[in-house]
C-alpha positions as CSV (number, residue, x, y, z in Angstrom):
1,M,34.0,8.8,30.8
2,I,31.0,9.0,29.0
3,Y,28.8,12.2,29.4
4,D,25.6,11.5,31.2
5,P,23.4,14.7,31.2
6,T,21.2,12.8,34.0
7,N,24.2,12.5,36.3
8,R,24.3,15.5,39.0
9,A,28.2,15.4,39.1
10,H,28.8,15.3,35.5
11,A,26.4,18.1,35.0
12,N,27.8,20.3,37.7
13,R,31.2,19.8,36.7
14,D,30.3,21.1,33.2
15,K,28.6,24.0,34.5
16,V,31.9,24.5,36.7
17,D,34.2,24.2,33.2
18,L,32.0,26.6,31.4
19,A,31.7,29.2,34.3
20,W,35.4,29.1,34.8
21,L,35.8,29.5,30.9
22,A,33.5,32.7,30.5
23,V,35.1,34.8,33.9
24,S,39.1,34.3,32.6
25,K,37.6,35.4,29.3
26,E,35.7,38.4,30.4
27,V,38.5,39.4,32.5
28,K,40.9,39.2,29.5
29,E,39.0,41.4,27.3
30,P,37.0,43.9,29.8
31,G,36.8,46.6,26.9
32,E,34.5,44.7,24.6
33,T,30.6,45.0,24.6
34,S,28.5,42.7,26.1
35,S,26.8,41.7,23.1
36,K,30.2,41.0,21.2
37,M,31.6,39.2,24.3
38,A,28.5,36.8,24.6
39,S,28.7,35.7,20.9
40,K,32.4,35.4,21.5
41,L,32.2,33.3,24.6
42,A,29.2,31.1,22.7
43,S,31.9,30.4,20.0
44,D,34.5,29.5,22.3
45,I,32.3,27.7,24.7
46,L,31.2,25.5,22.1
47,T,34.9,24.7,20.7
48,Y,35.7,23.9,24.2
49,E,33.1,21.4,24.6
50,V,33.3,19.5,21.2
51,N,37.0,19.1,21.8
52,R,36.7,18.4,25.5
53,P,36.9,14.8,26.2
54,G,34.1,13.3,27.8
55,S,31.8,16.4,27.2
56,F,28.3,15.5,25.6
57,L,29.3,17.5,22.2
58,S,32.2,15.7,22.2
59,S,30.8,12.2,21.7
60,W,27.9,13.6,19.9
61,N,30.7,15.5,17.1
62,N,33.0,11.3,17.4
63,R,29.3,9.7,16.4
64,W,29.6,11.3,13.0
65,K,33.1,9.7,12.7
66,E,32.1,6.6,13.3
67,P,31.0,4.4,10.5
68,M,27.2,4.6,9.3
69,V,24.9,1.8,9.9
70,I,23.6,0.4,7.0
71,A,20.2,-1.7,7.2
72,I,18.0,-4.0,4.8
73,G,14.7,-4.7,5.6
74,F,12.2,-6.9,4.2
75,E,8.8,-6.0,3.6
76,G,5.7,-8.8,2.6
77,S,3.0,-8.1,4.8
78,A,0.0,-7.9,2.2
79,N,0.3,-8.0,-2.0
80,K,3.1,-5.5,-2.0
81,L,6.8,-7.3,-1.6
82,G,9.7,-5.0,-1.1
83,I,13.3,-4.6,-0.1
84,G,15.0,-1.8,1.1
85,I,18.7,-1.0,2.3
86,V,19.0,2.6,4.1
87,R,22.6,4.0,5.4
88,D,22.0,6.3,8.2
89,G,18.7,7.7,6.9
90,E,19.8,7.5,3.5
91,V,17.5,5.2,1.0
92,L,20.1,3.6,-0.8
93,A,17.6,1.2,-2.4
94,N,13.8,0.5,-2.4
95,P,12.7,-2.3,-5.6
96,R,9.2,-3.4,-5.1
97,R,7.0,-6.1,-6.7
98,T,3.3,-6.0,-6.6
99,F,1.1,-9.3,-6.8
100,V,-2.0,-7.9,-8.8
101,T,-5.0,-9.8,-9.3
102,P,-8.1,-9.8,-12.0
103,P,-10.2,-7.1,-11.7
104,G,-12.9,-7.7,-9.3
105,Q,-11.3,-10.2,-7.5
106,G,-8.6,-9.8,-4.4
107,F,-5.5,-11.2,-3.5
108,L,-5.8,-14.5,-1.1
109,P,-2.8,-15.3,1.4
110,K,-2.0,-18.7,-0.2
111,D,-1.5,-16.9,-3.9
112,T,0.2,-14.0,-2.3
113,A,2.7,-15.7,-0.8
114,A,3.5,-17.7,-3.9
115,H,4.3,-14.7,-5.6
116,H,6.6,-13.6,-2.9
117,R,8.1,-16.7,-3.0
118,R,9.0,-16.4,-6.7
119,H,10.3,-13.1,-6.6
120,I,12.1,-12.1,-3.5
121,L,15.6,-13.6,-4.4
122,D,15.4,-11.5,-7.9
123,L,14.6,-8.8,-5.8
124,L,17.1,-9.2,-2.8
125,R,19.3,-9.4,-5.8
126,E,18.5,-6.2,-7.6
127,A,18.2,-4.4,-4.3
128,L,22.1,-4.9,-3.3
129,N,23.4,-3.9,-7.0
130,E,21.1,-0.8,-6.7
131,A,22.6,0.2,-3.5
132,Q,26.1,-1.1,-4.4
133,V,26.8,-2.9,-0.9
134,Q,28.1,-6.5,-0.1
135,P,26.4,-8.4,2.1
136,Q,29.5,-7.8,4.8
137,D,28.7,-4.3,4.2
138,V,25.5,-4.9,5.6
139,D,24.9,-4.3,9.9
140,V,21.5,-5.4,10.4
141,V,18.7,-7.6,8.6
142,C,15.4,-6.3,9.5
143,F,12.2,-8.0,8.4
144,T,7.7,-7.0,9.0
145,K,6.7,-9.2,11.8
146,G,3.2,-8.3,11.6
147,P,0.4,-6.8,11.1
148,G,0.0,-8.3,8.1
149,M,-1.3,-11.3,6.4
150,G,-0.3,-14.7,7.9
151,A,1.2,-16.5,4.8
152,P,2.9,-13.6,2.9
153,L,4.6,-12.6,6.4
154,A,5.9,-16.2,6.9
155,S,7.3,-16.7,3.6
156,V,9.5,-13.1,3.8
157,A,10.5,-14.0,7.5
158,I,11.9,-17.0,6.8
159,V,14.3,-15.7,3.9
160,A,15.2,-12.8,6.4
161,R,16.3,-14.9,8.8
162,T,18.4,-17.4,6.5
163,V,20.1,-14.5,5.1
164,A,20.8,-13.1,8.5
165,Q,22.3,-16.6,9.4
166,L,24.0,-16.7,6.3
167,W,25.8,-13.2,6.4
168,D,26.2,-13.4,10.4
169,K,24.1,-10.1,11.0
170,P,21.7,-9.7,13.4
171,L,18.0,-9.8,13.3
172,L,15.4,-7.2,14.2
173,G,11.5,-7.8,13.8
174,V,9.7,-4.5,12.7
175,N,6.0,-3.9,13.7
176,H,4.5,-2.8,10.5
177,C,2.4,0.2,11.4
178,I,5.7,2.1,13.5
179,G,7.4,1.3,10.6
180,H,5.4,3.5,8.3
181,I,5.2,6.1,10.6
182,E,8.7,6.2,11.4
183,M,10.0,6.4,7.7
184,A,7.3,9.4,7.3
185,R,9.0,11.1,10.3
186,L,12.4,10.4,8.5
187,V,11.3,11.6,5.4
188,T,9.6,15.1,6.8
189,G,11.8,15.4,9.8
190,A,8.4,16.2,11.8
191,R,9.6,15.7,15.8
192,D,6.5,14.8,17.5
193,P,3.1,14.4,14.9
194,T,0.0,13.4,15.9
195,V,-0.5,10.5,13.0
196,L,-3.6,9.4,11.0
197,Y,-2.7,6.3,10.1
198,V,-4.7,4.8,7.0
199,S,-4.4,1.8,5.0
200,G,-5.7,-1.2,3.4
201,G,-5.7,-2.9,7.2
202,N,-5.5,-0.2,9.3
203,T,-7.3,3.4,10.1
204,Q,-5.9,4.5,13.3
205,I,-5.4,8.1,14.9
206,I,-2.1,7.6,16.7
207,A,0.7,10.1,19.1
208,Y,3.5,9.1,20.9
209,L,3.3,9.2,24.6
210,S,4.8,8.2,27.6
211,G,7.6,6.1,25.7
212,R,5.2,4.1,23.1
213,Y,2.7,4.8,20.5
214,R,-0.7,5.0,21.6
215,I,-4.2,4.7,19.7
216,F,-6.7,7.7,20.5
217,G,-8.9,6.9,17.7
218,E,-9.9,4.1,14.9
219,T,-11.9,2.3,13.2
220,I,-14.7,-0.3,14.9
221,D,-15.2,-2.4,11.7
222,I,-13.2,-2.5,8.9
223,A,-10.3,0.1,7.4
224,V,-10.8,2.8,4.7
225,G,-8.5,0.9,2.6
226,N,-10.3,-2.1,2.8
227,C,-14.0,-0.1,2.1
228,L,-12.3,1.2,-1.0
229,D,-10.8,-1.9,-2.5
230,R,-14.0,-3.8,-1.5
231,F,-16.0,-1.0,-3.6
232,A,-13.7,-1.1,-6.5
233,R,-14.4,-4.5,-6.8
234,V,-18.0,-4.1,-7.2
235,L,-17.2,-1.6,-10.2
236,K,-14.6,-4.4,-11.5
237,L,-12.0,-1.7,-11.5
238,S,-8.6,-2.7,-12.2
239,N,-5.8,-3.8,-9.1
240,D,-2.9,-1.9,-10.9
241,P,-1.2,-0.1,-9.7
242,S,-3.9,-0.2,-6.8
243,P,-8.1,0.1,-6.2
244,G,-7.7,2.6,-4.4
245,F,-5.7,5.1,-6.7
246,N,-7.8,3.9,-9.7
247,I,-11.0,4.8,-7.6
248,E,-9.4,8.6,-7.4
249,Q,-8.8,8.9,-11.2
250,L,-12.6,8.5,-11.5
251,A,-13.3,10.8,-8.7
252,K,-11.7,13.6,-10.4
253,R,-14.0,12.9,-13.0
254,G,-17.1,12.7,-10.6
255,K,-19.8,15.6,-11.0
256,K,-23.2,14.5,-9.0
257,F,-22.9,13.5,-5.3
258,L,-24.5,10.6,-3.8
259,P,-25.5,11.0,-0.1
260,L,-24.1,8.1,1.9
261,P,-24.1,7.1,5.7
262,Y,-21.8,8.5,7.8
263,A,-20.8,7.2,11.2
264,I,-18.6,8.7,13.5
265,K,-18.5,7.9,17.5
266,G,-16.2,10.5,18.9
267,M,-12.4,9.9,17.4
268,D,-13.6,6.2,16.3
269,V,-15.0,5.9,12.7
270,S,-17.7,2.6,11.2
271,F,-17.1,1.8,7.5
272,S,-18.8,-1.3,6.9
273,G,-22.7,0.1,7.3
274,L,-21.2,2.8,4.3
275,L,-20.0,0.2,2.3
276,T,-23.0,-2.6,2.7
277,Y,-25.2,0.5,1.4
278,I,-23.3,2.0,-1.5
279,E,-22.5,-1.9,-2.5
280,E,-26.4,-2.6,-2.7
281,K,-27.0,0.6,-4.3
282,A,-24.4,1.0,-7.0
283,P,-25.6,-1.3,-9.8
284,L,-28.9,-0.2,-9.8
285,L,-27.8,3.3,-9.4
286,V,-25.5,3.2,-12.9
287,Q,-27.9,0.9,-14.6
288,S,-30.9,3.4,-14.3
289,G,-28.4,6.3,-15.7
290,D,-28.7,8.3,-12.4
291,Y,-25.3,8.3,-11.2
292,T,-22.1,7.0,-13.5
293,P,-19.1,4.9,-11.5
294,E,-17.2,8.5,-11.5
295,D,-20.4,10.0,-9.6
296,L,-20.2,6.9,-7.1
297,C,-16.3,6.7,-6.5
298,F,-16.4,10.5,-6.0
299,S,-19.3,10.4,-3.7
300,L,-17.5,7.5,-1.5
301,Q,-14.0,9.3,-1.8
302,E,-15.5,12.8,-0.6
303,T,-17.6,10.7,2.5
304,V,-14.8,8.5,3.8
305,F,-12.2,11.1,3.9
306,S,-14.3,13.8,5.3
307,M,-15.0,11.4,8.1
308,L,-11.3,11.2,8.6
309,V,-10.9,14.5,8.9
310,E,-13.7,15.1,11.6
311,T,-12.3,12.4,13.7
312,T,-8.8,14.3,13.7
313,G,-10.5,17.8,14.5
314,V,-8.2,19.8,12.4
315,K,-7.9,21.5,9.2
316,E,-5.0,20.9,7.4
317,L,-3.5,17.1,7.1
318,S,0.1,16.2,5.6
319,L,-0.1,12.9,3.7
320,I,3.1,11.3,3.6
321,N,2.5,7.1,1.8
322,R,0.0,6.2,4.3
323,I,0.4,8.2,7.3
324,M,-1.0,11.9,7.7
325,F,0.7,14.1,10.0
326,L,-1.6,16.1,11.8
327,T,-1.2,20.4,12.1
């Protein structure tokens, strides 16, 4: 019988068993101090519960004797293609390929999907070799079902479905945003965080409430990552490894701050007006010599990050990949 803590009969049975054990132990050794008795009782009760068939602790202990689940995941929602293999929370492999366009250009869905189709089979072989697992070892095939760019998502989903059918494995579609959050929770061990989720296509303040993730604040127009990417095109910055990374490197050398529009509405933010302003001003400011590209990157980065921190109402943020856990 599986122990069910919500079942009153099961709960009462355990209480009776534990009470009987405590009483019988105390009668046998009446001379010991209460603190030593409590310690020994706790140890005995724990051992008793772990070994008693049907108890909650016995079921939990037996869980670790079962084979670990191995999951393979396919991600291709934007210009980055990745295949990860995880065994019970341990990352065995995580190879990636990034579609990089020339400076000043973004990535189009059609071209991005073609990139993913060219590389995905080689990436799959690389992941299996790195993880040292065989197809028969895999328990479940996962893939990003959205949100993201339609053509890249579809190209990767087709491969994931085909692999699941060929290997005769269950197929699981994963929400892109929740995947980021759960990955960060796994890495950090955070139990119930409030999340500032920022990326090229998302800017949201999220928390888990009543059985689901809920959005408490978000951008009302474009994402912060999209704002940074588009300004990088104005400055003709390289897209390798990413526009946001290269903006950050220039911002470290910036010394002169340019006041920029600052739009916050409660826990929501707006970046489109800020982006339009700096896109129009940047060429003239750089040409006149009043500001350097480093100064403009510094000004933009400080402004958008300040807006994000203000919407959360906290002083510290822990950044994990594209996720910020609030403390």
